[in-house]
N, CA, C and O atoms as a GROMACS GRO file, in nm:
protein
  556
    1MET      N    1  -5.961   1.672   1.022
    1MET     CA    2  -6.087   1.745   1.038
    1MET      C    3  -6.079   1.830   1.164
    1MET      O    4  -6.032   1.783   1.268
    2ILE      N    5  -6.122   1.950   1.156
    2ILE     CA    6  -6.117   2.042   1.268
    2ILE      C    7  -6.231   2.011   1.364
    2ILE      O    8  -6.347   1.999   1.323
    3GLN      N    9  -6.197   1.996   1.492
    3GLN     CA   10  -6.296   1.962   1.593
    3GLN      C   11  -6.364   2.089   1.643
    3GLN      O   12  -6.299   2.174   1.704
    4THR      N   13  -6.493   2.102   1.618
    4THR     CA   14  -6.566   2.219   1.664
    4THR      C   15  -6.651   2.188   1.787
    4THR      O   16  -6.713   2.279   1.843
    5ASN      N   17  -6.655   2.063   1.831
    5ASN     CA   18  -6.734   2.026   1.948
    5ASN      C   19  -6.654   2.034   2.077
    5ASN      O   20  -6.702   1.995   2.184
    6SER      N   21  -6.534   2.082   2.069
    6SER     CA   22  -6.446   2.092   2.185
    6SER      C   23  -6.500   2.196   2.283
    6SER      O   24  -6.578   2.283   2.247
    7LYS      N   25  -6.455   2.186   2.410
    7LYS     CA   26  -6.494   2.283   2.511
    7LYS      C   27  -6.422   2.416   2.490
    7LYS      O   28  -6.469   2.520   2.538
    8LYS      N   29  -6.310   2.413   2.419
    8LYS     CA   30  -6.238   2.536   2.392
    8LYS      C   31  -6.320   2.624   2.298
    8LYS      O   32  -6.398   2.576   2.217
    9LYS      N   33  -6.300   2.752   2.312
    9LYS     CA   34  -6.375   2.848   2.231
    9LYS      C   35  -6.291   2.898   2.114
    9LYS      O   36  -6.330   2.994   2.046
   10TYR      N   37  -6.178   2.836   2.089
   10TYR     CA   38  -6.089   2.875   1.981
   10TYR      C   39  -6.015   2.752   1.930
   10TYR      O   40  -6.012   2.649   1.996
   11VAL      N   41  -5.956   2.765   1.812
   11VAL     CA   42  -5.882   2.654   1.752
   11VAL      C   43  -5.759   2.712   1.681
   11VAL      O   44  -5.764   2.822   1.626
   12ASN      N   45  -5.650   2.635   1.684
   12ASN     CA   46  -5.528   2.673   1.613
   12ASN      C   47  -5.527   2.598   1.481
   12ASN      O   48  -5.508   2.476   1.478
   13ILE      N   49  -5.546   2.668   1.373
   13ILE     CA   50  -5.554   2.608   1.240
   13ILE      C   51  -5.422   2.541   1.204
   13ILE      O   52  -5.420   2.440   1.134
   14MET      N   53  -5.312   2.597   1.252
   14MET     CA   54  -5.181   2.543   1.219
   14MET      C   55  -5.167   2.400   1.268
   14MET      O   56  -5.101   2.318   1.203
   15GLU      N   57  -5.227   2.367   1.381
   15GLU     CA   58  -5.221   2.229   1.432
   15GLU      C   59  -5.284   2.132   1.332
   15GLU      O   60  -5.229   2.026   1.305
   16GLU      N   61  -5.397   2.170   1.278
   16GLU     CA   62  -5.466   2.084   1.182
   16GLU      C   63  -5.386   2.072   1.052
   16GLU      O   64  -5.376   1.963   0.995
   17MET      N   65  -5.331   2.182   1.006
   17MET     CA   66  -5.253   2.180   0.881
   17MET      C   67  -5.129   2.092   0.897
   17MET      O   68  -5.095   2.015   0.807
   18VAL      N   69  -5.062   2.103   1.010
   18VAL     CA   70  -4.944   2.021   1.036
   18VAL      C   71  -4.984   1.874   1.047
   18VAL      O   72  -4.915   1.788   0.992
   19ALA      N   73  -5.092   1.844   1.116
   19ALA     CA   74  -5.137   1.705   1.129
   19ALA      C   75  -5.168   1.644   0.993
   19ALA      O   76  -5.135   1.528   0.967
   20GLN      N   77  -5.230   1.721   0.905
   20GLN     CA   78  -5.260   1.671   0.770
   20GLN      C   79  -5.132   1.643   0.692
   20GLN      O   80  -5.121   1.542   0.622
   21GLU      N   81  -5.034   1.733   0.704
   21GLU     CA   82  -4.907   1.713   0.633
   21GLU      C   83  -4.831   1.594   0.690
   21GLU      O   84  -4.771   1.518   0.614
   22VAL      N   85  -4.834   1.575   0.820
   22VAL     CA   86  -4.768   1.460   0.882
   22VAL      C   87  -4.835   1.331   0.833
   22VAL      O   88  -4.767   1.234   0.800
   23ASN      N   89  -4.967   1.330   0.828
   23ASN     CA   90  -5.039   1.212   0.778
   23ASN      C   91  -4.999   1.182   0.634
   23ASN      O   92  -4.975   1.067   0.598
   24ARG      N   93  -4.992   1.285   0.552
   24ARG     CA   94  -4.957   1.268   0.411
   24ARG      C   95  -4.817   1.209   0.398
   24ARG      O   96  -4.795   1.117   0.319
   25LYS      N   97  -4.722   1.262   0.474
   25LYS     CA   98  -4.584   1.215   0.464
   25LYS      C   99  -4.566   1.077   0.528
   25LYS      O  100  -4.480   1.000   0.485
   26MET      N  101  -4.646   1.046   0.629
   26MET     CA  102  -4.637   0.913   0.691
   26MET      C  103  -4.676   0.804   0.591
   26MET      O  104  -4.620   0.695   0.593
   27THR      N  105  -4.773   0.834   0.504
   27THR     CA  106  -4.815   0.735   0.405
   27THR      C  107  -4.707   0.709   0.300
   27THR      O  108  -4.707   0.604   0.236
   28LEU      N  109  -4.614   0.803   0.284
   28LEU     CA  110  -4.507   0.788   0.186
   28LEU      C  111  -4.386   0.712   0.241
   28LEU      O  112  -4.301   0.666   0.165
   29LEU      N  113  -4.380   0.698   0.374
   29LEU     CA  114  -4.267   0.630   0.437
   29LEU      C  115  -4.287   0.479   0.437
   29LEU      O  116  -4.400   0.431   0.438
   30PRO      N  117  -4.177   0.403   0.438
   30PRO     CA  118  -4.189   0.257   0.450
   30PRO      C  119  -4.252   0.219   0.583
   30PRO      O  120  -4.230   0.286   0.684
   31GLU      N  121  -4.330   0.114   0.583
   31GLU     CA  122  -4.402   0.071   0.703
   31GLU      C  123  -4.306   0.038   0.817
   31GLU      O  124  -4.339   0.064   0.934
   32LYS      N  125  -4.191  -0.017   0.787
   32LYS     CA  126  -4.093  -0.051   0.891
   32LYS      C  127  -4.046   0.075   0.964
   32LYS      O  128  -4.019   0.070   1.084
   33LEU      N  129  -4.036   0.185   0.893
   33LEU     CA  130  -3.988   0.309   0.953
   33LEU      C  131  -4.098   0.380   1.033
   33LEU      O  132  -4.071   0.440   1.136
   34THR      N  133  -4.221   0.373   0.985
   34THR     CA  134  -4.330   0.446   1.051
   34THR      C  135  -4.356   0.397   1.193
   34THR      O  136  -4.400   0.475   1.277
   35LYS      N  137  -4.328   0.270   1.221
   35LYS     CA  138  -4.353   0.222   1.357
   35LYS      C  139  -4.254   0.278   1.458
   35LYS      O  140  -4.278   0.271   1.578
   36TYR      N  141  -4.143   0.334   1.410
   36TYR     CA  142  -4.044   0.395   1.499
   36TYR      C  143  -4.059   0.546   1.514
   36TYR      O  144  -3.990   0.609   1.594
   37ILE      N  145  -4.148   0.603   1.437
   37ILE     CA  146  -4.167   0.749   1.441
   37ILE      C  147  -4.289   0.781   1.526
   37ILE      O  148  -4.398   0.728   1.505
   38LYS      N  149  -4.269   0.869   1.621
   38LYS     CA  150  -4.379   0.913   1.707
   38LYS      C  151  -4.440   1.039   1.646
   38LYS      O  152  -4.375   1.144   1.637
   39ARG      N  153  -4.563   1.025   1.605
   39ARG     CA  154  -4.634   1.134   1.539
   39ARG      C  155  -4.635   1.261   1.624
   39ARG      O  156  -4.618   1.372   1.572
   40ALA      N  157  -4.653   1.246   1.754
   40ALA     CA  158  -4.657   1.363   1.843
   40ALA      C  159  -4.524   1.437   1.841
   40ALA      O  160  -4.522   1.560   1.846
   41ASP      N  161  -4.412   1.364   1.835
   41ASP     CA  162  -4.281   1.428   1.829
   41ASP      C  163  -4.265   1.510   1.701
   41ASP      O  164  -4.215   1.622   1.703
   42VAL      N  165  -4.308   1.452   1.590
   42VAL     CA  166  -4.298   1.521   1.461
   42VAL      C  167  -4.385   1.647   1.462
   42VAL      O  168  -4.340   1.754   1.421
   43GLU      N  169  -4.509   1.633   1.509
   43GLU     CA  170  -4.601   1.747   1.508
   43GLU      C  171  -4.554   1.858   1.601
   43GLU      O  172  -4.559   1.975   1.564
   44THR      N  173  -4.507   1.824   1.720
   44THR     CA  174  -4.464   1.929   1.812
   44THR      C  175  -4.337   1.997   1.761
   44THR      O  176  -4.322   2.118   1.776
   45TYR      N  177  -4.246   1.921   1.702
   45TYR     CA  178  -4.126   1.980   1.645
   45TYR      C  179  -4.165   2.083   1.539
   45TYR      O  180  -4.112   2.195   1.537
   46ALA      N  181  -4.257   2.045   1.451
   46ALA     CA  182  -4.300   2.135   1.344
   46ALA      C  183  -4.376   2.256   1.399
   46ALA      O  184  -4.351   2.369   1.358
   47LEU      N  185  -4.468   2.232   1.492
   47LEU     CA  186  -4.548   2.342   1.546
   47LEU      C  187  -4.464   2.445   1.620
   47LEU      O  188  -4.498   2.564   1.623
   48ASN      N  189  -4.356   2.401   1.680
   48ASN     CA  190  -4.267   2.494   1.749
   48ASN      C  191  -4.189   2.583   1.653
   48ASN      O  192  -4.124   2.679   1.695
   49ARG      N  193  -4.196   2.552   1.526
   49ARG     CA  194  -4.124   2.630   1.426
   49ARG      C  195  -4.217   2.704   1.330
   49ARG      O  196  -4.172   2.762   1.231
   50LEU      N  197  -4.344   2.702   1.360
   50LEU     CA  198  -4.445   2.769   1.277
   50LEU      C  199  -4.528   2.863   1.362
   50LEU      O  200  -4.544   2.841   1.482
   51PRO      N  201  -4.582   2.969   1.302
   51PRO     CA  202  -4.665   3.061   1.380
   51PRO      C  203  -4.804   3.002   1.404
   51PRO      O  204  -4.855   2.928   1.320
   52PRO      N  205  -4.864   3.033   1.518
   52PRO     CA  206  -5.001   2.987   1.542
   52PRO      C  207  -5.100   3.069   1.460
   52PRO      O  208  -5.076   3.187   1.433
   53LEU      N  209  -5.209   3.007   1.422
   53LEU     CA  210  -5.317   3.076   1.351
   53LEU      C  211  -5.448   3.041   1.420
   53LEU      O  212  -5.516   2.945   1.382
   54TYR      N  213  -5.484   3.118   1.520
   54TYR     CA  214  -5.604   3.090   1.598
   54TYR      C  215  -5.727   3.153   1.537
   54TYR      O  216  -5.720   3.258   1.472
   55ALA      N  217  -5.841   3.087   1.558
   55ALA     CA  218  -5.970   3.138   1.514
   55ALA      C  219  -6.072   3.108   1.622
   55ALA      O  220  -6.067   3.004   1.689
   56SER      N  221  -6.167   3.201   1.639
   56SER     CA  222  -6.272   3.181   1.739
   56SER      C  223  -6.412   3.196   1.680
   56SER      O  224  -6.511   3.191   1.753
   57SER      N  225  -6.420   3.213   1.549
   57SER     CA  226  -6.550   3.222   1.481
   57SER      C  227  -6.541   3.146   1.349
   57SER      O  228  -6.432   3.113   1.303
   58LYS      N  229  -6.656   3.118   1.289
   58LYS     CA  230  -6.657   3.047   1.161
   58LYS      C  231  -6.590   3.129   1.052
   58LYS      O  232  -6.519   3.076   0.967
   59GLU      N  233  -6.613   3.260   1.057
   59GLU     CA  234  -6.550   3.348   0.958
   59GLU      C  235  -6.398   3.352   0.978
   59GLU      O  236  -6.321   3.348   0.882
   60GLY      N  237  -6.359   3.360   1.103
   60GLY     CA  238  -6.216   3.359   1.134
   60GLY      C  239  -6.151   3.227   1.096
   60GLY      O  240  -6.037   3.224   1.049
   61LEU      N  241  -6.224   3.119   1.115
   61LEU     CA  242  -6.175   2.987   1.077
   61LEU      C  243  -6.148   2.980   0.928
   61LEU      O  244  -6.042   2.935   0.885
   62GLN      N  245  -6.245   3.025   0.848
   62GLN     CA  246  -6.227   3.024   0.702
   62GLN      C  247  -6.111   3.114   0.660
   62GLN      O  248  -6.033   3.078   0.572
   63PHE      N  249  -6.101   3.230   0.723
   63PHE     CA  250  -5.992   3.323   0.692
   63PHE      C  251  -5.857   3.260   0.722
   63PHE      O  252  -5.765   3.267   0.640
   64GLN      N  253  -5.844   3.198   0.840
   64GLN     CA  254  -5.716   3.140   0.880
   64GLN      C  255  -5.680   3.019   0.793
   64GLN      O  256  -5.563   2.996   0.764
   65ILE      N  257  -5.780   2.941   0.753
   65ILE     CA  258  -5.754   2.827   0.664
   65ILE      C  259  -5.700   2.877   0.531
   65ILE      O  260  -5.602   2.823   0.479
   66LYS      N  261  -5.763   2.979   0.475
   66LYS     CA  262  -5.715   3.034   0.347
   66LYS      C  263  -5.575   3.092   0.362
   66LYS      O  264  -5.490   3.074   0.275
   67LYS      N  265  -5.552   3.161   0.474
   67LYS     CA  266  -5.421   3.220   0.498
   67LYS      C  267  -5.314   3.112   0.509
   67LYS      O  268  -5.206   3.124   0.453
   68ALA      N  269  -5.346   3.005   0.583
   68ALA     CA  270  -5.250   2.895   0.600
   68ALA      C  271  -5.219   2.830   0.466
   68ALA      O  272  -5.104   2.799   0.436
   69GLN      N  273  -5.322   2.808   0.385
   69GLN     CA  274  -5.301   2.746   0.254
   69GLN      C  275  -5.222   2.837   0.161
   69GLN      O  276  -5.135   2.790   0.087
   70LYS      N  277  -5.251   2.964   0.165
   70LYS     CA  278  -5.185   3.059   0.074
   70LYS      C  279  -5.042   3.091   0.118
   70LYS      O  280  -4.949   3.085   0.038
   71ASP      N  281  -5.026   3.125   0.245
   71ASP     CA  282  -4.898   3.177   0.292
   71ASP      C  283  -4.804   3.072   0.352
   71ASP      O  284  -4.683   3.093   0.352
   72TYR      N  285  -4.857   2.960   0.401
   72TYR     CA  286  -4.774   2.870   0.478
   72TYR      C  287  -4.768   2.726   0.426
   72TYR      O  288  -4.699   2.643   0.486
   73GLU      N  289  -4.837   2.695   0.318
   73GLU     CA  290  -4.841   2.557   0.272
   73GLU      C  291  -4.701   2.501   0.242
   73GLU      O  292  -4.670   2.389   0.284
   74LYS      N  293  -4.619   2.577   0.172
   74LYS     CA  294  -4.484   2.530   0.140
   74LYS      C  295  -4.397   2.524   0.265
   74LYS      O  296  -4.318   2.430   0.282
   75LYS      N  297  -4.411   2.623   0.353
   75LYS     CA  298  -4.331   2.624   0.475
   75LYS      C  299  -4.370   2.507   0.566
   75LYS      O  300  -4.284   2.446   0.629
   76ILE      N  301  -4.500   2.477   0.573
   76ILE     CA  302  -4.545   2.364   0.654
   76ILE      C  303  -4.482   2.235   0.602
   76ILE      O  304  -4.432   2.154   0.680
   77ALA      N  305  -4.484   2.215   0.470
   77ALA     CA  306  -4.426   2.094   0.411
   77ALA      C  307  -4.277   2.085   0.442
   77ALA      O  308  -4.227   1.977   0.475
   78MET      N  309  -4.206   2.196   0.432
   78MET     CA  310  -4.062   2.198   0.458
   78MET      C  311  -4.033   2.169   0.606
   78MET      O  312  -3.945   2.089   0.638
   79VAL      N  313  -4.108   2.235   0.696
   79VAL     CA  314  -4.084   2.218   0.839
   79VAL      C  315  -4.118   2.075   0.882
   79VAL      O  316  -4.048   2.018   0.966
   80VAL      N  317  -4.223   2.018   0.828
   80VAL     CA  318  -4.259   1.880   0.862
   80VAL      C  319  -4.151   1.784   0.812
   80VAL      O  320  -4.119   1.687   0.880
   81SER      N  321  -4.095   1.810   0.695
   81SER     CA  322  -3.985   1.727   0.645
   81SER      C  323  -3.865   1.735   0.739
   81SER      O  324  -3.802   1.634   0.770
   82HIS      N  325  -3.834   1.855   0.785
   82HIS     CA  326  -3.725   1.872   0.881
   82HIS      C  327  -3.757   1.800   1.012
   82HIS      O  328  -3.669   1.742   1.074
   83ALA      N  329  -3.883   1.804   1.051
   83ALA     CA  330  -3.924   1.736   1.175
   83ALA      C  331  -3.902   1.586   1.164
   83ALA      O  332  -3.852   1.524   1.258
   84PHE      N  333  -3.938   1.527   1.051
   84PHE     CA  334  -3.915   1.384   1.032
   84PHE      C  335  -3.766   1.354   1.040
   84PHE      O  336  -3.725   1.256   1.102
   85ALA      N  337  -3.684   1.436   0.977
   85ALA     CA  338  -3.539   1.414   0.980
   85ALA      C  339  -3.486   1.426   1.122
   85ALA      O  340  -3.402   1.346   1.164
   86ALA      N  341  -3.534   1.523   1.197
   86ALA     CA  342  -3.486   1.543   1.335
   86ALA      C  343  -3.527   1.426   1.424
   86ALA      O  344  -3.449   1.381   1.508
   87VAL      N  345  -3.648   1.378   1.406
   87VAL     CA  346  -3.697   1.266   1.489
   87VAL      C  347  -3.626   1.138   1.450
   87VAL      O  348  -3.598   1.055   1.536
   88GLN      N  349  -3.597   1.119   1.323
   88GLN     CA  350  -3.531   0.997   1.277
   88GLN      C  351  -3.385   0.992   1.320
   88GLN      O  352  -3.329   0.883   1.333
   89LYS      N  353  -3.322   1.106   1.341
   89LYS     CA  354  -3.181   1.107   1.380
   89LYS      C  355  -3.158   1.033   1.510
   89LYS      O  356  -3.054   0.970   1.528
   90ASP      N  357  -3.254   1.041   1.599
   90ASP     CA  358  -3.237   0.981   1.732
   90ASP      C  359  -3.356   0.890   1.762
   90ASP      O  360  -3.436   0.918   1.851
   91ILE      N  361  -3.364   0.781   1.688
   91ILE     CA  362  -3.477   0.690   1.701
   91ILE      C  363  -3.481   0.625   1.839
   91ILE      O  364  -3.590   0.597   1.890
   92LEU      N  365  -3.367   0.601   1.900
   92LEU     CA  366  -3.363   0.532   2.029
   92LEU      C  367  -3.380   0.626   2.147
   92LEU      O  368  -3.376   0.582   2.262
   93ARG      N  369  -3.399   0.753   2.120
   93ARG     CA  370  -3.417   0.851   2.227
   93ARG      C  371  -3.538   0.815   2.310
   93ARG      O  372  -3.644   0.779   2.257
   94LYS      N  373  -3.522   0.825   2.442
   94LYS     CA  374  -3.633   0.796   2.532
   94LYS      C  375  -3.728   0.915   2.532
   94LYS      O  376  -3.685   1.030   2.544
   95SER      N  377  -3.855   0.887   2.519
   95SER     CA  378  -3.956   0.992   2.516
   95SER      C  379  -4.079   0.943   2.592
   95SER      O  380  -4.147   0.850   2.548
   96THR      N  381  -4.106   1.006   2.705
   96THR     CA  382  -4.222   0.970   2.785
   96THR      C  383  -4.334   1.068   2.752
   96THR      O  384  -4.319   1.188   2.773
   97PRO      N  385  -4.447   1.019   2.701
   97PRO     CA  386  -4.555   1.110   2.663
   97PRO      C  387  -4.618   1.180   2.783
   97PRO      O  388  -4.624   1.125   2.893
   98LEU      N  389  -4.664   1.302   2.759
   98LEU     CA  390  -4.735   1.376   2.862
   98LEU      C  391  -4.881   1.333   2.864
   98LEU      O  392  -4.942   1.314   2.759
   99PHE      N  393  -4.934   1.317   2.984
   99PHE     CA  394  -5.076   1.286   2.998
   99PHE      C  395  -5.144   1.409   3.054
   99PHE      O  396  -5.078   1.501   3.101
  100LYS      N  397  -5.275   1.412   3.050
  100LYS     CA  398  -5.350   1.529   3.094
  100LYS      C  399  -5.316   1.569   3.237
  100LYS      O  400  -5.302   1.687   3.267
  101GLU      N  401  -5.303   1.470   3.325
  101GLU     CA  402  -5.273   1.501   3.465
  101GLU      C  403  -5.136   1.568   3.477
  101GLU      O  404  -5.119   1.663   3.554
  102GLU      N  405  -5.039   1.517   3.400
  102GLU     CA  406  -4.904   1.574   3.405
  102GLU      C  407  -4.901   1.714   3.345
  102GLU      O  408  -4.828   1.800   3.394
  103ILE      N  409  -4.979   1.738   3.242
  103ILE     CA  410  -4.985   1.870   3.181
  103ILE      C  411  -5.041   1.970   3.281
  103ILE      O  412  -4.992   2.082   3.292
  104LYS      N  413  -5.145   1.928   3.356
  104LYS     CA  414  -5.202   2.016   3.458
  104LYS      C  415  -5.100   2.046   3.566
  104LYS      O  416  -5.091   2.160   3.612
  105LYS      N  417  -5.022   1.945   3.607
  105LYS     CA  418  -4.919   1.967   3.708
  105LYS      C  419  -4.815   2.066   3.658
  105LYS      O  420  -4.774   2.156   3.732
  106VAL      N  421  -4.772   2.051   3.534
  106VAL     CA  422  -4.672   2.141   3.476
  106VAL      C  423  -4.728   2.282   3.468
  106VAL      O  424  -4.658   2.378   3.501
  107ALA      N  425  -4.852   2.296   3.425
  107ALA     CA  426  -4.914   2.428   3.414
  107ALA      C  427  -4.926   2.495   3.550
  107ALA      O  428  -4.896   2.614   3.564
  108SER      N  429  -4.968   2.420   3.652
  108SER     CA  430  -4.982   2.480   3.784
  108SER      C  431  -4.846   2.512   3.843
  108SER      O  432  -4.830   2.615   3.910
  109ALA      N  433  -4.747   2.427   3.821
  109ALA     CA  434  -4.612   2.454   3.871
  109ALA      C  435  -4.553   2.577   3.803
  109ALA      O  436  -4.486   2.658   3.868
  110THR      N  437  -4.577   2.591   3.675
  110THR     CA  438  -4.528   2.707   3.601
  110THR      C  439  -4.595   2.833   3.650
  110THR      O  440  -4.529   2.936   3.668
  111ALA      N  441  -4.725   2.828   3.673
  111ALA     CA  442  -4.798   2.945   3.721
  111ALA      C  443  -4.750   2.984   3.860
  111ALA      O  444  -4.735   3.103   3.889
  112THR      N  445  -4.726   2.887   3.947
  112THR     CA  446  -4.678   2.914   4.083
  112THR      C  447  -4.539   2.975   4.078
  112THR      O  448  -4.511   3.072   4.148
  113ALA      N  449  -4.452   2.918   3.997
  113ALA     CA  450  -4.314   2.969   3.986
  113ALA      C  451  -4.313   3.110   3.931
  113ALA      O  452  -4.235   3.194   3.976
  114THR      N  453  -4.400   3.137   3.832
  114THR     CA  454  -4.406   3.270   3.773
  114THR      C  455  -4.453   3.373   3.874
  114THR      O  456  -4.396   3.481   3.883
  115SER      N  457  -4.558   3.340   3.952
  115SER     CA  458  -4.609   3.436   4.050
  115SER      C  459  -4.508   3.459   4.160
  115SER      O  460  -4.494   3.572   4.209
  116GLU      N  461  -4.434   3.352   4.202
  116GLU     CA  462  -4.332   3.370   4.306
  116GLU      C  463  -4.217   3.456   4.255
  116GLU      O  464  -4.165   3.539   4.330
  117SER      N  465  -4.176   3.437   4.132
  117SER     CA  466  -4.065   3.517   4.079
  117SER      C  467  -4.107   3.662   4.062
  117SER      O  468  -4.025   3.752   4.079
  118GLN      N  469  -4.233   3.686   4.027
  118GLN     CA  470  -4.282   3.824   4.015
  118GLN      C  471  -4.285   3.891   4.152
  118GLN      O  472  -4.249   4.008   4.164
  119LYS      N  473  -4.327   3.817   4.256
  119LYS     CA  474  -4.331   3.873   4.391
  119LYS      C  475  -4.190   3.910   4.437
  119LYS      O  476  -4.169   4.018   4.492
  120SER      N  477  -4.095   3.820   4.416
  120SER     CA  478  -3.958   3.847   4.460
  120SER      C  479  -3.897   3.962   4.381
  120SER      O  480  -3.821   4.042   4.437
  121ALA      N  481  -3.930   3.972   4.254
  121ALA     CA  482  -3.879   4.083   4.174
  121ALA      C  483  -3.936   4.215   4.223
  121ALA      O  484  -3.865   4.315   4.230
  122ASN      N  485  -4.065   4.216   4.257
  122ASN     CA  486  -4.127   4.337   4.310
  122ASN      C  487  -4.067   4.375   4.445
  122ASN      O  488  -4.045   4.493   4.472
  123GLN      N  489  -4.041   4.276   4.530
  123GLN     CA  490  -3.982   4.305   4.661
  123GLN      C  491  -3.840   4.359   4.645
  123GLN      O  492  -3.801   4.453   4.714
  124ASN      N  493  -3.763   4.299   4.555
  124ASN     CA  494  -3.627   4.347   4.531
  124ASN      C  495  -3.628   4.490   4.480
  124ASN      O  496  -3.548   4.573   4.523
  125TYR      N  497  -3.718   4.518   4.388
  125TYR     CA  498  -3.726   4.652   4.331
  125TYR      C  499  -3.765   4.752   4.439
  125TYR      O  500  -3.703   4.858   4.450
  126SER      N  501  -3.867   4.720   4.518
  126SER     CA  502  -3.914   4.816   4.618
  126SER      C  503  -3.812   4.834   4.730
  126SER      O  504  -3.800   4.944   4.783
  127SER      N  505  -3.739   4.729   4.767
  127SER     CA  506  -3.640   4.744   4.874
  127SER      C  507  -3.519   4.822   4.826
  127SER      O  508  -3.461   4.900   4.902
  128ARG      N  509  -3.478   4.804   4.701
  128ARG     CA  510  -3.363   4.876   4.648
  128ARG      C  511  -3.393   5.022   4.622
  128ARG      O  512  -3.305   5.107   4.635
  129HIS      N  513  -3.516   5.052   4.587
  129HIS     CA  514  -3.552   5.188   4.547
  129HIS      C  515  -3.633   5.262   4.652
  129HIS      O  516  -3.682   5.372   4.626
  130SER      N  517  -3.648   5.203   4.770
  130SER     CA  518  -3.732   5.267   4.871
  130SER      C  519  -3.670   5.396   4.921
  130SER      O  520  -3.742   5.488   4.961
  131HIS      N  521  -3.537   5.406   4.921
  131HIS     CA  522  -3.476   5.529   4.970
  131HIS      C  523  -3.492   5.644   4.870
  131HIS      O  524  -3.473   5.760   4.907
  132TYR      N  525  -3.526   5.614   4.746
  132TYR     CA  526  -3.551   5.718   4.648
  132TYR      C  527  -3.696   5.767   4.653
  132TYR      O  528  -3.723   5.886   4.637
  133TYR      N  529  -3.786   5.675   4.674
  133TYR     CA  530  -3.929   5.706   4.665
  133TYR      C  531  -3.998   5.672   4.797
  133TYR      O  532  -4.058   5.565   4.808
  134ARG      N  533  -3.990   5.757   4.892
  134ARG     CA  534  -4.060   5.735   5.019
  134ARG      C  535  -4.189   5.814   5.018
  134ARG      O  536  -4.190   5.933   4.989
  135PRO      N  537  -4.299   5.748   5.050
  135PRO     CA  538  -4.427   5.817   5.054
  135PRO      C  539  -4.422   5.929   5.159
  135PRO      O  540  -4.376   5.908   5.271
  136GLY      N  541  -4.470   6.046   5.123
  136GLY     CA  542  -4.477   6.158   5.216
  136GLY      C  543  -4.350   6.241   5.222
  136GLY      O  544  -4.345   6.343   5.292
  137CYS      N  545  -4.247   6.199   5.149
  137CYS     CA  546  -4.123   6.277   5.150
  137CYS      C  547  -4.112   6.356   5.020
  137CYS      O  548  -4.117   6.299   4.912
  138ALA      N  549  -4.097   6.482   5.031
  138ALA     CA  550  -4.076   6.564   4.912
  138ALA      C  551  -3.930   6.607   4.910
  138ALA      O  552  -3.877   6.654   5.011
  139ARG      N  553  -3.867   6.590   4.800
  139ARG     CA  554  -3.727   6.628   4.789
  139ARG      C  555  -3.710   6.734   4.685
  139ARG      O  556  -3.598   6.778   4.660
   0.00000   0.00000   0.00000
């Protein structure tokens, strides 16, 4: 079910479609195997291989749902099957889940690193090209 009470003003329909397909396929697997499969690993593997379908209005939501069902239903099923196979290949792989606090740390670290790399790139560009473009000099 799509959550509309969230604080976000948009939703990715593909996340819901993938979650439904993962639920459907989990019911078909033996119970002994399902306890070793991490649903989040399967869903993220699949979502990284599918296009996002965002909606920010009720009309957009209906449009994206129809589009996902029409254009991506078979691809979603195939990608989710591949995701199960990929996750099952390495059942003993260590996987530490991300928590909200850690996600915030990663996001802030990424934003800081991006801004620092942009600053250094701008400084490198301006220092290398300053002899070509000096303010007040006409050549």
